[in-house]
Backbone as CSV, one residue per row, in Angstrom:
resi,resn,N_x,N_y,N_z,CA_x,CA_y,CA_z,C_x,C_y,C_z
1,MET,12.873,41.303,-2.341,13.802,42.239,-3.321,13.879,41.702,-4.640
2,LYS,13.688,42.339,-5.472,13.658,41.919,-6.984,15.199,41.730,-7.284
3,THR,15.420,40.367,-7.855,16.669,40.063,-8.169,17.187,40.630,-9.635
4,ARG,18.318,41.154,-9.443,18.707,41.824,-10.850,19.402,40.872,-11.833
5,LYS,18.798,40.807,-12.944,19.363,39.981,-14.118,20.763,40.209,-14.442
6,PRO,21.610,39.272,-14.463,22.982,39.500,-14.946,23.171,39.858,-16.353
7,HIS,24.041,40.795,-16.680,24.166,41.192,-18.149,25.632,40.541,-18.418
8,GLU,25.605,39.752,-19.496,26.704,39.080,-19.883,27.170,39.649,-21.287
9,GLY,28.197,40.444,-21.176,28.688,41.178,-22.345,29.723,40.157,-23.114
10,ALA,30.062,40.542,-24.234,31.017,39.946,-25.061,32.480,39.991,-24.284
11,ALA,33.251,39.016,-24.539,34.583,39.277,-23.802,35.344,40.289,-24.512
12,PRO,36.042,40.914,-23.766,36.889,41.897,-24.552,38.017,41.420,-25.484
13,THR,38.181,42.183,-26.624,39.136,41.845,-27.622,40.384,41.818,-27.197
14,LYS,41.320,40.865,-27.255,42.743,40.879,-26.793,43.520,41.281,-27.952
15,VAL,44.425,42.265,-27.605,45.149,42.849,-28.714,46.689,42.512,-28.212
16,SER,47.490,41.967,-29.176,48.843,41.662,-28.805,49.609,42.920,-28.737
17,THR,50.600,42.939,-27.663,51.557,44.135,-27.622,52.881,43.699,-27.784
18,GLU,52.997,42.459,-28.182,54.415,41.709,-28.310,54.810,41.716,-29.656
19,PRO,56.183,41.805,-30.086,56.439,41.606,-31.531,56.271,40.341,-31.982
20,ILE,56.080,40.270,-33.374,55.805,39.011,-33.942,57.002,38.390,-34.440
21,PRO,57.219,37.085,-33.884,58.683,36.464,-34.345,58.824,36.134,-35.757
22,GLU,57.656,36.001,-36.525,57.701,35.617,-37.831,58.917,36.337,-38.631
23,ASP,59.648,35.829,-39.433,60.629,36.405,-40.168,61.745,37.182,-39.473
24,GLU,61.847,36.735,-38.145,62.870,37.393,-37.350,64.292,37.417,-37.926
25,GLY,64.866,38.591,-37.919,66.212,38.827,-38.382,66.036,39.425,-39.753
26,SER,64.921,39.480,-40.297,64.697,40.162,-41.705,63.935,41.376,-41.523
27,ALA,64.472,42.447,-42.284,63.926,43.813,-42.181,62.718,43.959,-43.281
28,VAL,62.321,42.922,-43.998,61.345,42.809,-45.082,60.094,42.288,-44.531
29,ILE,59.131,43.089,-44.762,57.733,42.675,-44.067,56.846,42.523,-45.252
30,ALA,56.207,41.204,-45.244,55.290,40.817,-46.278,53.901,41.250,-45.897
31,LEU,53.161,41.910,-46.815,51.768,42.411,-46.753,50.978,41.323,-47.302
32,PRO,49.782,41.065,-46.669,48.986,40.200,-47.273,48.185,40.487,-48.554
33,ALA,47.903,39.679,-49.544,47.216,40.167,-50.824,46.010,40.449,-50.407
34,LYS,45.214,39.754,-49.626,43.826,39.998,-49.379,43.582,41.247,-48.647
35,ASP,42.501,41.908,-49.187,42.048,43.080,-48.486,43.134,44.235,-48.469
36,ASN,44.102,44.102,-49.376,45.184,45.107,-49.502,44.960,46.047,-50.734
37,ALA,44.543,47.308,-50.452,44.111,48.135,-51.496,45.331,49.008,-52.075
38,SER,46.534,48.706,-51.260,47.730,49.391,-51.741,48.413,48.600,-52.964
39,THR,49.444,49.366,-53.505,50.158,48.716,-54.504,51.312,47.905,-53.949
40,HIS,51.617,48.007,-52.645,52.768,47.430,-52.065,52.576,46.002,-51.360
41,ARG,53.377,45.164,-51.755,53.369,43.715,-51.251,54.243,43.391,-50.244
42,THR,55.411,44.228,-50.067,56.421,44.064,-49.135,56.818,45.372,-48.671
43,LEU,57.340,45.567,-47.389,57.863,46.728,-46.736,59.305,46.412,-46.483
44,ASP,60.174,46.916,-47.280,61.757,46.669,-47.054,62.453,47.741,-46.462
45,LEU,62.782,47.665,-45.232,63.574,48.741,-44.388,65.080,48.494,-44.327
46,THR,65.412,47.318,-45.235,66.817,46.986,-45.084,67.828,48.168,-45.464
47,PRO,67.445,48.868,-46.478,68.394,50.045,-46.789,68.853,51.022,-45.609
48,TYR,67.885,51.037,-44.569,68.168,51.819,-43.438,69.194,51.266,-42.431
49,LEU,69.485,50.028,-42.547,70.357,49.226,-41.641,71.847,49.701,-42.096
50,GLY,72.564,49.762,-40.857,74.021,50.213,-41.173,74.282,51.597,-41.099
51,HIS,73.318,52.413,-40.729,73.422,53.908,-40.716,73.516,54.466,-39.392
52,GLY,73.737,53.590,-38.336,73.746,54.103,-37.051,72.429,54.123,-36.352
53,ILE,71.398,53.665,-37.061,70.045,53.742,-36.367,69.301,52.212,-36.424
54,ASP,70.132,51.164,-36.363,69.739,49.808,-36.468,68.541,49.500,-35.405
55,ASP,68.965,50.079,-34.078,67.928,49.841,-33.018,66.384,50.427,-33.573
56,TRP,66.652,51.469,-34.138,65.276,52.230,-34.493,64.660,51.424,-35.732
57,VAL,65.378,50.981,-36.365,64.906,50.206,-37.644,64.222,48.887,-37.157
58,TRP,64.710,48.164,-36.144,64.211,46.868,-35.734,63.063,47.138,-34.947
59,ALA,63.070,48.336,-34.202,61.862,48.617,-33.369,60.717,48.860,-34.399
60,GLY,61.083,49.642,-35.528,59.913,49.984,-36.483,59.432,48.717,-37.191
61,VAL,60.296,47.844,-37.555,59.972,46.554,-38.203,59.035,45.606,-37.096
62,THR,59.450,45.520,-35.963,58.649,44.713,-35.151,57.284,45.326,-34.815
63,GLN,57.355,46.697,-34.836,55.946,47.537,-34.612,55.144,47.294,-35.777
64,LEU,55.683,47.512,-36.921,54.770,47.263,-38.156,54.215,45.872,-38.290
65,ARG,54.997,44.770,-37.968,54.498,43.461,-37.933,53.378,43.165,-36.803
66,THR,53.532,43.997,-35.584,52.556,43.800,-34.644,51.298,44.479,-35.048
67,VAL,51.382,45.703,-35.623,50.029,46.295,-36.113,49.367,45.403,-37.301
68,LEU,50.203,44.850,-38.073,49.675,43.931,-39.112,49.003,42.658,-38.558
69,ALA,49.600,42.171,-37.683,49.067,40.857,-37.032,47.951,41.295,-36.099
70,GLY,47.808,42.472,-35.482,46.536,42.877,-34.818,45.346,43.039,-35.544
71,LYS,45.542,43.353,-36.895,44.339,43.548,-38.057,43.404,44.706,-37.485
72,THR,43.912,45.704,-36.884,43.076,46.766,-36.390,43.191,47.902,-37.386
73,VAL,44.124,47.758,-38.393,44.081,48.674,-39.576,44.334,47.931,-40.767
74,THR,43.987,48.563,-41.973,44.197,47.810,-43.239,45.790,47.723,-43.523
75,PRO,46.164,46.871,-44.412,47.363,46.709,-44.902,48.000,48.005,-45.705
76,ALA,47.110,48.747,-46.258,47.217,49.797,-46.835,47.753,50.926,-45.949
77,THR,47.021,51.010,-44.674,47.467,51.831,-43.607,48.839,51.496,-43.033
78,VAL,49.164,50.240,-42.928,50.408,49.827,-42.539,51.454,50.395,-43.458
79,ALA,51.230,50.206,-44.721,52.043,50.610,-45.656,52.475,52.210,-45.642
80,ASN,51.287,52.918,-45.309,51.514,54.369,-45.043,52.356,54.664,-43.795
81,TYR,52.083,53.897,-42.847,52.915,53.959,-41.525,54.454,53.916,-41.981
82,CYS,54.733,53.004,-42.971,56.164,52.771,-43.233,56.631,53.889,-44.240
83,TRP,55.961,53.860,-45.355,56.441,54.719,-46.627,56.190,56.269,-46.269
84,CYS,55.273,56.463,-45.757,54.753,58.018,-45.570,55.226,58.529,-44.144
85,GLY,55.551,57.665,-43.386,55.958,58.177,-41.909,57.377,57.768,-41.435
86,LEU,57.481,56.303,-41.204,58.640,56.042,-40.692,60.043,56.126,-41.384
87,THR,59.976,55.973,-42.702,61.025,56.237,-43.632,61.566,57.683,-43.429
88,TYR,60.634,58.683,-43.549,60.964,60.054,-43.088,61.524,60.245,-41.868
89,PHE,61.191,59.591,-40.910,61.744,59.696,-39.477,63.169,59.208,-39.452
90,PHE,63.370,58.037,-40.195,64.755,57.457,-40.326,65.538,58.458,-41.139
91,ASP,65.234,58.973,-42.165,65.963,60.037,-42.954,66.350,61.129,-42.022
92,PHE,65.421,61.601,-41.244,65.788,62.613,-40.171,66.783,62.275,-39.284
93,LEU,66.691,61.091,-38.662,67.531,60.608,-37.786,68.859,60.405,-38.296
94,ILE,69.046,59.979,-39.422,70.310,59.918,-40.091,70.978,61.114,-40.376
95,ALA,70.155,62.190,-40.875,70.627,63.442,-41.281,70.989,64.196,-39.889
96,ALA,70.238,64.118,-38.843,70.579,64.840,-37.702,71.568,64.111,-36.632
97,GLY,71.644,62.768,-36.751,72.501,61.958,-35.959,71.637,61.956,-34.575
98,LEU,70.322,61.857,-34.568,69.623,61.873,-33.407,68.480,60.684,-33.323
99,PRO,68.228,60.305,-32.146,69.179,59.651,-31.327,69.234,58.169,-31.841
100,CYS,70.192,57.369,-31.509,70.177,55.963,-32.104,69.449,55.102,-31.182
101,GLN,69.015,55.375,-30.011,68.175,54.351,-29.162,66.725,54.896,-28.994
102,PRO,65.776,53.980,-29.358,64.371,54.481,-29.114,64.213,54.906,-27.627
103,SER,64.531,54.315,-26.708,64.404,54.641,-25.322,65.041,56.091,-24.965
104,ASN,65.777,56.699,-25.845,66.428,57.966,-25.517,65.555,59.080,-26.156
105,LEU,64.485,58.798,-26.857,63.596,59.737,-27.593,62.967,60.696,-26.629
106,GLU,63.205,62.030,-26.951,62.741,63.090,-26.024,61.762,64.087,-26.997
107,LYS,61.089,64.789,-26.284,60.212,65.838,-27.010,61.072,66.891,-27.787
108,LYS,62.345,67.174,-27.452,63.122,68.028,-28.295,63.420,67.453,-29.598
109,HIS,63.475,66.112,-29.655,63.857,65.339,-30.928,62.784,65.454,-31.941
110,LEU,61.513,65.311,-31.284,60.242,65.407,-32.123,60.113,66.857,-32.613
111,VAL,60.474,67.758,-31.736,60.453,69.261,-32.190,61.329,69.456,-33.370
112,ALA,62.603,68.784,-33.181,63.416,68.984,-34.362,63.178,68.159,-35.509
113,TYR,62.392,67.250,-35.391,61.885,66.561,-36.647,60.736,67.275,-37.297
114,ILE,59.935,67.828,-36.483,58.820,68.657,-37.013,59.539,70.110,-37.887
115,ASP,60.487,70.530,-37.308,61.231,71.656,-37.943,61.781,70.993,-39.268
116,TRP,62.436,69.933,-39.255,62.911,69.320,-40.424,61.877,69.011,-41.565
117,LEU,60.747,68.608,-41.235,59.672,68.412,-42.072,59.215,69.781,-42.711
118,LYS,59.148,70.855,-41.872,58.638,72.056,-42.313,59.872,72.713,-43.055
119,GLY,61.070,72.247,-43.018,62.127,72.978,-43.826,62.126,72.349,-45.197
120,HIS,61.328,71.491,-45.653,61.320,70.832,-47.009,60.131,71.923,-47.684
121,GLY,60.511,72.891,-48.250,59.424,73.868,-48.673,58.753,73.048,-49.913
122,ASP,59.337,72.078,-50.611,58.663,71.636,-51.742,57.661,70.529,-51.299
123,TRP,57.479,70.349,-50.017,56.289,69.580,-49.545,55.159,70.282,-49.219
124,ALA,54.012,70.038,-49.467,52.853,70.753,-49.110,52.629,70.696,-47.701
125,TYR,52.060,71.678,-47.006,51.901,71.913,-45.576,51.098,70.514,-45.108
126,GLY,50.030,70.070,-45.849,49.259,69.080,-45.443,50.145,67.766,-45.543
127,THR,51.078,67.701,-46.411,51.982,66.396,-46.553,52.904,66.425,-45.440
128,GLN,53.338,67.497,-45.018,54.249,67.740,-43.863,53.524,67.188,-42.631
129,LYS,52.395,67.510,-42.508,51.387,67.150,-41.309,51.234,65.598,-41.299
130,SER,50.904,65.036,-42.609,50.485,63.590,-42.615,51.774,62.798,-42.440
131,ARG,52.842,63.175,-42.785,54.057,62.395,-42.491,54.225,62.373,-41.077
132,TYR,54.194,63.493,-40.416,54.331,63.510,-39.012,53.343,62.642,-38.382
133,SER,51.967,62.640,-38.703,50.971,61.970,-38.085,51.161,60.481,-38.147
134,PHE,51.713,59.961,-39.293,52.076,58.590,-39.622,53.164,58.102,-38.737
135,THR,54.150,59.056,-38.571,55.223,58.671,-37.647,54.828,58.564,-36.227
136,LYS,53.958,59.456,-35.785,53.406,59.596,-34.622,52.608,58.278,-34.203
137,ALA,51.964,57.805,-35.291,51.090,56.522,-35.071,51.917,55.246,-34.700
138,VAL,53.151,55.287,-35.225,54.203,54.255,-34.921,54.804,54.429,-33.749
139,LEU,55.112,55.716,-33.347,55.682,56.043,-32.093,54.855,55.724,-30.711
140,VAL,53.544,56.033,-31.101,52.562,55.725,-30.022,52.497,54.188,-29.872
141,GLY,52.538,53.377,-30.832,52.553,51.815,-30.680,53.774,51.422,-30.081
142,LEU,54.822,52.116,-30.346,56.116,51.717,-29.488,56.009,52.066,-28.007
143,GLN,55.325,53.132,-27.717,55.082,53.442,-26.382,54.201,52.538,-25.795
144,HIS,53.238,51.989,-26.417,52.444,50.940,-25.698,53.239,49.714,-25.344
145,ARG,54.221,49.352,-26.140,55.071,48.337,-25.844,56.346,48.575,-25.095
146,GLN,56.259,49.841,-24.635,57.260,50.440,-23.608,58.675,50.293,-24.191
147,ILE,58.851,50.525,-25.454,60.090,50.591,-26.207,60.415,52.166,-26.288
148,VAL,59.464,52.841,-26.463,59.740,54.377,-26.339,59.121,54.840,-25.073
149,LYS,59.823,55.772,-24.404,59.344,56.142,-22.960,58.354,57.237,-23.043
150,GLY,57.793,57.418,-22.039,56.984,58.734,-21.840,55.417,58.440,-22.284
151,GLY,54.648,59.500,-22.205,53.299,59.565,-22.648,52.859,60.600,-23.600
152,LYS,51.770,61.168,-23.501,51.298,62.229,-24.410,52.241,63.508,-24.291
153,GLU,52.881,63.659,-23.189,53.728,64.909,-23.063,55.011,64.731,-23.921
154,LEU,55.214,63.663,-24.609,56.204,63.507,-25.404,56.156,64.276,-26.765
155,TYR,54.896,64.556,-27.327,54.493,65.193,-28.468,54.104,66.645,-28.269
156,PRO,54.603,67.388,-29.104,54.449,68.906,-29.113,52.798,69.126,-29.457
157,ALA,52.264,70.041,-28.751,50.835,70.246,-28.908,50.630,71.042,-30.331
158,ASN,49.717,70.568,-31.155,49.341,71.149,-32.375,50.476,71.777,-33.279
159,PRO,51.361,70.843,-33.746,52.541,71.113,-34.378,52.263,71.737,-35.787
160,PHE,51.172,71.519,-36.205,50.744,72.051,-37.735,49.467,72.781,-37.570
161,PRO,49.559,74.042,-36.862,48.266,74.654,-36.850,47.609,75.147,-38.095
162,GLY,46.276,75.046,-38.271,45.545,75.583,-39.499,45.764,74.705,-40.648
163,SER,46.319,73.416,-40.581,46.570,72.542,-41.646,45.317,72.199,-42.359
164,ASN,44.130,72.252,-41.857,42.981,71.749,-42.378,42.220,72.962,-43.106
165,SER,42.499,74.280,-42.639,41.898,75.383,-43.196,42.181,75.701,-44.648
166,GLY,43.417,75.245,-45.102,43.746,75.532,-46.513,43.501,74.483,-47.547
167,MET,42.758,73.318,-46.892,42.379,72.280,-47.796,40.904,72.459,-48.286
168,THR,40.663,72.202,-49.553,39.412,72.168,-50.232,39.102,70.750,-50.647
169,GLY,37.922,70.500,-50.658,37.337,69.280,-51.115,37.327,69.205,-52.569
170,ALA,37.004,68.025,-53.025,36.866,67.755,-54.609,35.743,68.666,-55.089
171,THR,35.862,69.313,-56.252,34.803,70.008,-56.989,33.748,69.109,-57.287
172,PRO,32.291,69.437,-56.908,31.292,68.479,-57.246,30.979,68.414,-58.730
173,LEU,30.691,67.275,-59.262,30.381,67.212,-60.579,29.092,68.189,-61.000
174,SER,29.151,68.815,-62.210,28.054,69.688,-62.669,26.803,68.745,-63.049
175,THR,25.746,69.316,-63.109,24.417,68.792,-63.585,24.774,67.797,-64.805
176,GLY,25.351,68.447,-65.797,25.656,67.810,-67.081,26.545,66.583,-66.917
177,GLU,27.537,66.692,-66.040,28.524,65.740,-65.763,27.886,64.612,-65.184
178,ARG,27.055,64.893,-64.024,26.402,63.640,-63.381,25.426,63.045,-64.369
179,ILE,24.850,63.734,-65.373,23.847,63.001,-66.224,24.740,62.103,-67.172
180,ARG,25.777,62.604,-67.649,26.605,61.813,-68.533,27.191,60.553,-67.800
181,LEU,27.629,60.690,-66.517,28.057,59.649,-65.760,26.851,58.710,-65.458
182,ALA,25.763,58.985,-65.257,24.691,58.070,-65.035,24.411,57.306,-66.216
183,GLU,24.433,58.110,-67.403,24.080,57.458,-68.740,25.150,56.313,-68.999
184,ALA,26.249,56.589,-68.739,27.479,55.703,-68.979,27.403,54.536,-68.109
185,ILE,27.020,54.565,-66.748,26.739,53.608,-65.925,25.651,52.747,-66.341
186,ARG,24.570,53.338,-66.762,23.295,52.645,-67.253,23.604,51.893,-68.440
187,ASP,24.282,52.410,-69.443,24.617,51.680,-70.632,25.466,50.377,-70.298
188,ASP,26.411,50.573,-69.340,27.314,49.450,-69.150,26.472,48.353,-68.425
189,LEU,25.570,48.678,-67.514,24.893,47.715,-66.885,23.855,47.030,-67.884
190,ILE,23.410,47.612,-68.715,22.499,47.060,-69.674,23.390,46.083,-70.521
191,ALA,24.396,46.449,-70.983,25.483,45.544,-71.594,25.847,44.369,-70.954
192,ILE,25.963,44.591,-69.643,26.544,43.339,-68.667,25.343,42.357,-68.660
193,HIS,24.121,42.810,-68.317,23.080,41.997,-68.263,22.568,41.261,-69.678
194,LYS,22.973,41.859,-70.577,22.635,41.285,-71.937,23.802,40.511,-72.518
195,GLY,24.871,40.323,-71.743,26.119,39.567,-72.203,26.858,40.295,-73.263
196,GLN,26.733,41.531,-73.396,27.463,42.368,-74.448,28.508,43.192,-73.966
197,PHE,28.925,43.180,-72.662,29.880,44.131,-72.069,31.103,43.649,-72.509
198,GLU,31.848,44.538,-73.087,33.329,44.333,-73.538,34.274,44.640,-72.386
199,GLY,34.608,43.771,-71.624,35.521,44.001,-70.474,35.579,42.753,-69.602
200,PHE,36.392,42.709,-68.815,36.704,41.696,-67.746,35.650,41.630,-66.700
201,ALA,35.507,40.455,-65.875,34.634,40.324,-64.968,34.760,41.297,-63.905
202,SER,36.028,41.649,-63.544,36.321,42.510,-62.568,35.908,43.885,-62.870
203,GLN,36.063,44.321,-64.145,35.668,45.563,-64.548,33.876,45.568,-64.559
204,ALA,33.319,44.653,-64.862,32.058,44.595,-64.663,31.629,44.767,-63.204
205,LEU,32.363,44.197,-62.232,32.081,44.178,-60.954,32.127,45.837,-60.559
206,VAL,33.245,46.396,-60.847,33.424,47.810,-60.604,32.207,48.554,-61.172
207,VAL,31.573,48.323,-62.358,30.542,49.047,-62.841,29.328,49.012,-61.799
208,HIS,29.101,47.804,-61.226,28.046,47.652,-60.306,28.326,48.468,-58.990
209,LEU,29.660,48.551,-58.721,30.061,49.239,-57.450,29.822,50.605,-57.580
210,LEU,30.267,51.232,-58.779,30.103,52.663,-59.194,28.630,52.903,-59.189
211,ALA,27.736,51.951,-59.645,26.217,52.443,-59.724,25.803,52.504,-58.149
212,LEU,26.214,51.503,-57.403,25.905,51.618,-56.007,26.293,52.783,-55.368
213,ALA,27.458,53.173,-55.636,28.071,54.487,-54.942,27.063,55.688,-55.525
214,TYR,26.945,55.707,-56.816,26.220,56.897,-57.410,24.850,56.998,-56.823
215,ARG,24.114,55.731,-56.708,22.835,55.782,-56.197,22.796,56.026,-54.720
216,THR,23.652,55.712,-53.884,23.685,55.824,-52.361,24.342,57.081,-51.902
217,GLY,25.381,57.461,-52.776,26.283,58.498,-52.253,27.440,58.051,-51.324
218,ALA,27.509,56.629,-51.419,28.605,56.079,-50.499,30.003,56.318,-50.992
219,ASN,31.067,56.467,-50.152,32.466,56.531,-50.413,32.840,55.265,-51.351
220,THR,33.535,55.570,-52.353,33.919,54.502,-53.179,35.027,53.470,-52.615
221,THR,35.803,54.196,-51.706,37.070,53.493,-51.289,36.558,52.140,-50.497
222,PRO,35.682,52.212,-49.532,35.263,50.832,-48.831,34.741,50.072,-49.830
223,LEU,33.916,50.466,-50.950,33.234,49.611,-51.753,34.344,48.910,-52.718
224,LEU,35.270,49.587,-53.158,36.254,48.950,-53.869,37.108,48.065,-53.147
225,GLU,37.181,48.081,-51.882,38.085,47.299,-51.089,37.334,46.098,-50.541
226,MET,36.092,45.839,-50.958,35.336,44.658,-50.546,35.787,43.453,-51.259
227,SER,35.728,42.373,-50.454,36.002,41.124,-51.084,34.857,40.443,-51.711
228,ARG,35.126,39.463,-52.624,34.255,38.829,-53.383,33.037,38.166,-52.510
229,ASP,33.348,37.553,-51.427,32.439,36.952,-50.586,31.556,37.862,-50.004
230,CYS,31.589,39.189,-50.083,30.615,40.078,-49.528,29.242,40.113,-50.411
231,LEU,29.349,39.667,-51.641,28.200,39.796,-52.425,27.350,38.540,-52.137
232,LYS,25.792,38.971,-52.158,24.960,38.079,-51.737,23.816,38.096,-52.784
233,PRO,23.018,37.114,-53.064,21.850,37.221,-53.924,20.830,38.166,-53.566
234,HIS,20.363,39.007,-54.273,19.217,40.022,-54.095,18.060,39.305,-53.536
235,PRO,17.527,39.692,-52.335,16.263,38.902,-51.808,15.007,38.947,-52.767
236,PHE,14.765,40.000,-53.505,13.474,40.161,-54.254,13.811,39.980,-55.825
237,MET,14.870,40.432,-56.350,15.186,40.591,-57.711,16.007,39.370,-58.231
238,PRO,15.520,38.538,-59.040,16.378,37.497,-59.541,17.492,38.047,-60.564
239,ASN,18.623,37.176,-60.561,19.796,37.471,-61.123,20.497,38.807,-60.726
240,MET,20.353,39.251,-59.544,20.959,40.370,-59.054,21.766,40.077,-57.865
């Protein structure tokens, strides 16, 4: 009988589900400067303390620290969890007086939160949905740590129907605009290689990234978030 060759896969990645003890007692969370595309360097939830929702505030603080330490999302996403989701949920809890304990959260409370978001007519429908989605991401994390009870049944099904139907993408550049953009990038590249570029080194780097995005059609966001050590010498062309 033929012996089967054992297959040894990589060990599973261990993700901590425990709160991070660093800066315990502080509602201010420091964001790393590296790989942080947002303008935020700290997340301060201190103003929400003393309004009857302290347990929620501390649960949110520890969850944001846990997500940040897990490095499964970018610091910019963690900032969105805070400023585009959690703070609106806290505003709702304070306004509605519901509930002061995370363990008491029920589906009816989230239904009320959704109604509260929809009640702000000055917010676009897509904005209302995104604020709920960022809030839900934090709540799901709290469920994984068994701070919030329940499972998928806690969340209303499709609370923002048709939210994507009204969204339109950016208008593509016209042929003339594409030609002018390519010429501007070409002129800057020539100036850089001749040492005549009037700008900082960081601006010259952006020109190269824009040229790469233009040539390949790649999304500029991951390109602009790349760190310096991602650049390598070109294998065939010198000085590239």
